[in-house]
Backbone as JSON, one array per atom type, in Angstrom:
{
  "sequence": "MIWTPHITVAAVIENDGRYLLVEEQSGEQRVYNQPAGHVEPGESIIDAVVRETREETAWGFRPTALLGIYRWVHPVHDTTYIRFCFTGECVDHDPAQSLDTGIIRTWWLSRPEIMEVSGQLRSPLVLRCIDDYLSGRRYPLELYADIHNAA",
  "N": [[62.28, -34.89, -9.85], [59.91, -32.33, -10.11], [56.52, -32.26, -9.4], [54.08, -30.8, -11.41], [51.06, -29.4, -11.66], [48.52, -28.58, -14.11], [47.16, -25.46, -14.12], [43.98, -24.32, -14.42], [41.1, -22.42, -15.56], [37.53, -21.94, -15.59], [34.25, -21.07, -16.82], [30.95, -21.12, -15.77], [28.15, -20.21, -17.24], [24.93, -19.23, -17.16], [21.86, -18.78, -18.84], [18.6, -18.34, -18.8], [18.11, -21.1, -18.34], [19.89, -22.29, -20.04], [23.27, -23.09, -20.95], [26.38, -21.58, -21.58], [28.5, -22.94, -23.87], [31.47, -24.08, -25.53], [32.24, -25.42, -28.68], [34.91, -27.27, -29.63], [38.02, -28.05, -31.27], [39.94, -30.72, -30.34], [42.78, -32.2, -30.62], [42.14, -34.88, -32.64], [39.46, -34.86, -32.22], [36.16, -33.42, -31.9], [34.97, -31.55, -29.3], [32.98, -30.6, -26.42], [32.94, -27.91, -24.12], [33.05, -25.82, -21.18], [33.65, -22.27, -21.46], [37.03, -22.03, -21.11], [40.42, -22.4, -19.88], [44.02, -22.21, -19.66], [45.82, -20.63, -16.99], [47.79, -17.82, -17.46], [51.31, -16.94, -17.1], [51.87, -14.77, -14.35], [49.26, -13.88, -14.28], [46.14, -13.31, -12.68], [43.72, -15.65, -11.35], [41.12, -14.8, -11.68], [41.3, -12.77, -13.6], [42.15, -14.44, -15.64], [39.91, -16.14, -16.19], [38.07, -14.28, -17.11], [39.43, -13.35, -19.4], [39.76, -15.77, -20.91], [37.07, -16.46, -21.38], [36.23, -14.31, -22.98], [38.01, -14.59, -25.19], [37.29, -17.11, -26.2], [34.53, -17.04, -26.65], [33.6, -14.53, -27.39], [32.11, -13.12, -25.64], [31.85, -10.81, -22.98], [32.68, -11.32, -19.58], [31.54, -11.3, -16.27], [32.59, -12.35, -13.32], [30.81, -13.67, -10.52], [30.8, -15.46, -8.45], [32.66, -18.17, -6.96], [32.49, -21.45, -8.05], [33.77, -23.81, -7.44], [36.78, -25.69, -6.72], [38.59, -27.93, -8.52], [40.13, -31.11, -8.93], [41.47, -33.04, -11.45], [42.63, -35.93, -13.04], [43.89, -36.71, -16.1], [42.95, -39.6, -17.79], [44.44, -40.86, -19.8], [46.77, -39.37, -20.48], [47.84, -38.9, -17.99], [48.02, -36.4, -16.85], [47.66, -33.87, -14.45], [45.03, -31.72, -13.67], [44.12, -28.7, -12.19], [41.27, -27.06, -11.61], [39.76, -23.95, -11.43], [36.6, -22.98, -11.08], [34.2, -20.66, -12.07], [31.14, -18.79, -11.68], [28.9, -16.47, -13.2], [27.97, -13.56, -15.05], [27.2, -12.69, -18.45], [28.32, -9.74, -19.95], [28.56, -8.23, -22.24], [28.63, -8.54, -25.83], [30.54, -9.3, -28.7], [29.91, -9.81, -31.79], [31.49, -9.64, -34.07], [34.0, -10.37, -33.38], [36.77, -12.53, -33.77], [36.98, -15.96, -32.86], [38.97, -17.81, -30.48], [41.82, -19.79, -31.47], [41.08, -23.05, -32.53], [38.51, -23.08, -31.53], [35.36, -23.89, -32.61], [32.67, -23.12, -32.61], [30.17, -21.39, -30.6], [27.72, -22.41, -28.19], [24.46, -22.3, -26.7], [23.22, -24.34, -24.47], [20.79, -26.5, -22.96], [20.7, -28.45, -19.9], [19.65, -31.09, -20.47], [20.21, -31.14, -23.25], [22.96, -30.99, -23.17], [23.48, -33.45, -22.03], [22.85, -35.06, -24.18], [25.1, -34.83, -25.76], [27.01, -35.9, -24.17], [29.0, -37.83, -24.47], [30.87, -36.46, -25.85], [32.01, -34.56, -24.26], [34.63, -32.52, -23.07], [35.86, -33.18, -20.67], [35.05, -34.88, -17.54], [34.66, -32.79, -15.85], [33.06, -30.81, -16.99], [30.25, -31.45, -16.84], [30.11, -31.9, -14.09], [30.66, -29.35, -13.0], [28.44, -27.9, -13.93], [26.39, -29.3, -12.63], [27.09, -28.75, -9.97], [26.61, -26.02, -10.0], [23.83, -26.05, -10.44], [23.05, -27.19, -8.05], [23.24, -25.12, -6.34], [25.63, -24.34, -5.31], [27.91, -21.92, -4.29], [30.61, -19.8, -3.76], [32.11, -17.02, -2.14], [33.87, -14.53, -4.05], [35.91, -13.45, -2.63], [37.19, -15.49, -1.41], [39.39, -16.09, -2.82], [42.63, -14.72, -2.98], [44.86, -12.47, -4.38], [48.07, -11.98, -3.97], [50.46, -9.47, -3.82], [53.87, -8.49, -3.87], [55.16, -6.01, -1.69], [56.34, -2.82, -2.71]],
  "CA": [[61.35, -34.16, -10.71], [58.85, -31.65, -9.37], [55.17, -32.42, -9.96], [53.5, -29.52, -11.77], [49.72, -29.52, -12.24], [48.06, -27.54, -15.01], [46.17, -24.61, -13.45], [43.01, -23.87, -15.42], [39.89, -21.72, -15.13], [36.36, -22.19, -16.43], [33.09, -20.25, -16.48], [29.6, -21.65, -15.96], [27.3, -19.05, -17.49], [23.57, -19.71, -17.43], [20.9, -17.79, -19.28], [17.28, -18.92, -19.07], [18.2, -22.56, -18.35], [20.88, -22.74, -21.03], [24.64, -22.84, -20.51], [27.29, -21.22, -22.67], [29.56, -23.91, -24.11], [32.2, -23.97, -26.78], [32.59, -26.63, -29.42], [36.3, -27.02, -29.98], [38.83, -29.14, -31.8], [40.96, -31.18, -29.4], [43.4, -33.29, -31.36], [41.3, -35.33, -33.76], [38.06, -34.89, -31.78], [35.38, -32.23, -31.58], [34.47, -31.71, -27.94], [32.26, -29.48, -25.82], [33.53, -27.5, -22.86], [32.77, -24.45, -20.79], [34.78, -21.4, -21.77], [38.04, -22.47, -20.13], [41.78, -22.42, -20.38], [45.13, -22.14, -18.71], [46.22, -19.35, -16.42], [49.07, -17.41, -18.01], [52.24, -16.45, -16.08], [51.61, -13.44, -13.82], [47.85, -13.55, -14.4], [45.29, -13.81, -11.61], [42.74, -16.61, -11.88], [39.91, -14.07, -12.08], [41.63, -12.18, -14.91], [42.24, -15.54, -16.62], [38.58, -16.61, -16.61], [37.49, -13.21, -17.92], [40.13, -13.37, -20.7], [39.42, -17.0, -21.65], [35.68, -16.38, -21.83], [36.2, -13.36, -24.1], [38.71, -15.15, -26.35], [36.64, -18.31, -26.74], [33.1, -16.88, -26.94], [33.33, -13.13, -27.75], [31.29, -12.54, -24.57], [32.46, -10.3, -21.77], [32.22, -12.12, -18.43], [31.74, -10.73, -14.94], [32.42, -13.4, -12.31], [30.11, -13.27, -9.3], [31.05, -16.44, -7.39], [33.46, -19.35, -7.26], [31.7, -22.68, -7.89], [34.58, -24.83, -6.79], [38.14, -25.98, -7.17], [38.49, -29.34, -8.89], [41.34, -31.8, -9.39], [41.15, -34.14, -12.36], [43.79, -36.53, -13.68], [43.53, -37.24, -17.41], [43.21, -41.03, -17.7], [45.38, -41.32, -20.82], [48.04, -38.63, -20.41], [48.26, -38.82, -16.58], [48.23, -34.99, -16.52], [46.75, -33.39, -13.41], [44.47, -30.4, -13.87], [43.44, -28.03, -11.08], [40.35, -26.13, -12.26], [38.99, -22.99, -10.66], [35.41, -22.72, -11.88], [33.43, -19.5, -11.62], [29.89, -18.47, -12.32], [28.72, -15.03, -13.33], [27.06, -13.15, -16.12], [27.72, -12.06, -19.65], [28.07, -8.3, -19.87], [28.5, -7.67, -23.59], [28.99, -9.51, -26.87], [31.09, -8.72, -29.92], [29.76, -10.84, -32.81], [32.51, -9.5, -35.11], [35.28, -10.86, -32.86], [37.18, -13.89, -34.12], [37.14, -16.81, -31.69], [40.3, -18.36, -30.26], [42.24, -20.93, -32.28], [40.53, -24.32, -32.1], [37.08, -22.96, -31.21], [34.55, -24.01, -33.82], [31.51, -22.24, -32.41], [29.6, -21.39, -29.26], [26.36, -22.95, -28.07], [23.71, -22.17, -25.46], [22.56, -25.64, -24.38], [20.18, -26.89, -21.68], [21.35, -29.64, -19.35], [19.3, -32.27, -21.28], [20.94, -31.09, -24.52], [24.35, -31.33, -22.85], [23.5, -34.9, -21.84], [22.82, -35.68, -25.52], [26.47, -34.83, -26.29], [27.88, -36.21, -23.02], [30.16, -38.59, -24.93], [31.8, -35.53, -26.49], [32.47, -33.53, -23.33], [36.1, -32.5, -22.99], [36.22, -33.9, -19.45], [33.91, -34.98, -16.63], [34.51, -31.53, -15.14], [32.02, -29.99, -17.62], [28.96, -31.75, -16.23], [30.22, -31.73, -12.63], [30.54, -27.93, -12.69], [27.04, -27.52, -14.15], [25.6, -29.88, -11.54], [27.37, -27.96, -8.76], [25.88, -24.76, -10.19], [22.4, -26.34, -10.24], [22.81, -27.5, -6.64], [23.28, -23.87, -5.59], [26.96, -24.1, -4.75], [28.51, -20.63, -4.61], [31.54, -19.3, -2.75], [32.43, -15.62, -2.46], [35.13, -14.29, -4.76], [36.93, -13.08, -1.63], [37.89, -16.7, -1.02], [40.66, -16.01, -3.55], [43.4, -13.51, -2.77], [46.03, -12.32, -5.23], [49.01, -11.26, -3.11], [51.58, -8.84, -4.52], [54.94, -8.02, -3.0], [55.19, -4.55, -1.5], [57.5, -2.19, -3.38]],
  "C": [[60.23, -33.56, -9.86], [57.54, -31.83, -10.12], [54.57, -31.04, -10.21], [52.12, -29.72, -12.4], [49.45, -28.38, -13.22], [46.96, -26.77, -14.29], [45.26, -24.03, -14.53], [41.84, -23.15, -14.75], [38.76, -22.09, -16.07], [35.21, -21.32, -15.93], [31.8, -21.03, -16.77], [28.69, -20.43, -16.04], [25.94, -19.56, -17.94], [22.7, -18.54, -17.85], [19.61, -18.52, -19.63], [17.35, -20.44, -19.21], [19.16, -23.14, -19.37], [22.26, -22.28, -20.59], [25.51, -22.58, -21.72], [28.42, -22.24, -22.73], [30.27, -23.57, -25.41], [32.34, -25.36, -27.38], [33.99, -26.37, -29.95], [36.95, -28.28, -30.53], [39.89, -29.47, -30.78], [41.61, -32.41, -30.02], [42.55, -33.64, -32.55], [39.81, -35.27, -33.43], [37.47, -33.49, -31.67], [34.76, -32.49, -30.21], [33.75, -30.45, -27.49], [32.86, -29.2, -24.44], [32.92, -26.16, -22.45], [33.87, -23.58, -21.38], [35.84, -21.65, -20.69], [39.42, -22.39, -20.75], [42.78, -22.29, -19.26], [45.36, -20.72, -18.22], [47.62, -19.03, -16.97], [49.99, -16.89, -16.9], [51.92, -15.01, -15.66], [50.15, -13.03, -13.8], [47.08, -14.08, -13.2], [44.27, -14.78, -12.2], [41.46, -15.9, -12.31], [40.15, -13.39, -13.43], [41.65, -13.26, -15.99], [40.86, -15.99, -17.09], [37.86, -15.55, -17.44], [38.1, -13.24, -19.33], [39.72, -14.59, -21.52], [37.99, -16.96, -22.18], [35.57, -15.45, -23.03], [36.83, -13.98, -25.35], [37.94, -16.29, -27.0], [35.2, -18.09, -27.18], [32.72, -15.52, -27.49], [32.36, -12.48, -26.77], [32.2, -11.99, -23.48], [31.87, -11.05, -20.59], [32.55, -11.38, -17.15], [31.51, -11.83, -13.92], [31.72, -12.86, -11.07], [30.37, -14.23, -8.14], [31.98, -17.54, -7.9], [32.57, -20.56, -7.04], [32.49, -23.75, -7.17], [35.97, -24.9, -7.38], [38.2, -27.49, -7.34], [39.85, -29.88, -9.32], [40.89, -32.96, -10.26], [42.44, -34.63, -13.0], [43.32, -37.16, -14.99], [43.9, -38.72, -17.44], [44.22, -41.57, -18.72], [46.76, -40.68, -20.64], [48.62, -38.55, -19.0], [48.63, -37.4, -16.18], [47.2, -34.59, -15.47], [46.34, -31.96, -13.72], [43.84, -29.93, -12.56], [42.6, -26.93, -11.72], [39.66, -25.26, -11.22], [37.79, -22.62, -11.52], [34.57, -21.62, -11.24], [32.07, -19.48, -12.29], [29.77, -16.95, -12.34], [27.81, -14.74, -14.5], [27.82, -12.58, -17.3], [27.36, -10.59, -19.6], [28.01, -7.62, -21.23], [28.91, -8.76, -24.57], [29.48, -8.77, -28.1], [31.02, -9.77, -31.03], [30.79, -10.76, -33.93], [33.86, -10.07, -34.66], [35.54, -12.29, -33.34], [37.35, -14.67, -32.82], [38.54, -17.41, -31.66], [40.56, -19.56, -31.18], [41.68, -22.22, -31.69], [39.05, -24.27, -31.75], [36.3, -22.97, -32.52], [33.35, -23.08, -33.76], [31.08, -22.29, -30.97], [28.17, -21.9, -29.32], [25.76, -22.51, -26.73], [22.86, -23.43, -25.38], [21.96, -25.85, -22.99], [20.91, -28.12, -21.15], [20.95, -30.9, -20.12], [20.03, -32.3, -22.64], [22.42, -31.42, -24.3], [24.47, -32.84, -22.65], [23.5, -35.63, -23.19], [24.22, -35.75, -26.14], [27.47, -35.23, -25.21], [29.1, -37.04, -23.41], [31.21, -37.72, -25.59], [32.25, -34.41, -25.55], [33.98, -33.64, -23.17], [36.6, -33.26, -21.76], [34.98, -34.04, -18.58], [33.7, -33.7, -15.82], [33.36, -30.69, -15.7], [30.69, -30.21, -16.92], [29.0, -31.56, -14.72], [30.05, -30.27, -12.25], [29.1, -27.44, -12.89], [26.17, -28.06, -13.02], [25.85, -29.15, -10.22], [26.65, -26.61, -8.82], [24.4, -24.98, -9.88], [22.08, -26.64, -8.77], [22.86, -26.26, -5.75], [24.63, -23.56, -4.98], [27.49, -22.75, -5.23], [29.42, -20.25, -3.45], [31.91, -17.88, -3.13], [33.78, -15.5, -3.16], [36.26, -13.94, -3.79], [37.67, -14.31, -1.1], [39.28, -16.75, -1.66], [41.34, -14.69, -3.24], [44.63, -13.54, -3.66], [47.01, -11.42, -4.49], [50.18, -10.74, -3.95], [52.62, -8.42, -3.51], [54.9, -6.51, -2.88], [56.46, -3.99, -2.14], [58.42, -1.55, -2.38]]
}
């Protein structure tokens, strides 16, 4: 059997000390997460984070830096996630847009407010990515290369 991790993307978007999070239904629980999701077949990780942010928040997202690449193993399901987390800025908002299935609403929360709901975070990656952002961690987008076969 070949081991296959789940490749995911996430966006840490800060505005005036508050971070854009989604409240979502995950099974029987309501949890908080950054705009995040799986990379679709044939999709670049940068295209994926832009798409996921739009689908889950109705905000357009322009990535400016890579915060990090994280590996997390779910303690119950034993599923491995590889998360590419980006930071950047919101470029537009469409309040009439329906949010992705499972998304209850979006929030702009400060780190202390996020700590108040820390028992409801989707994974430890949520707070780790915010803390890496606060520490000033930034890597250039050029660190990632999407290679296409020549025709």
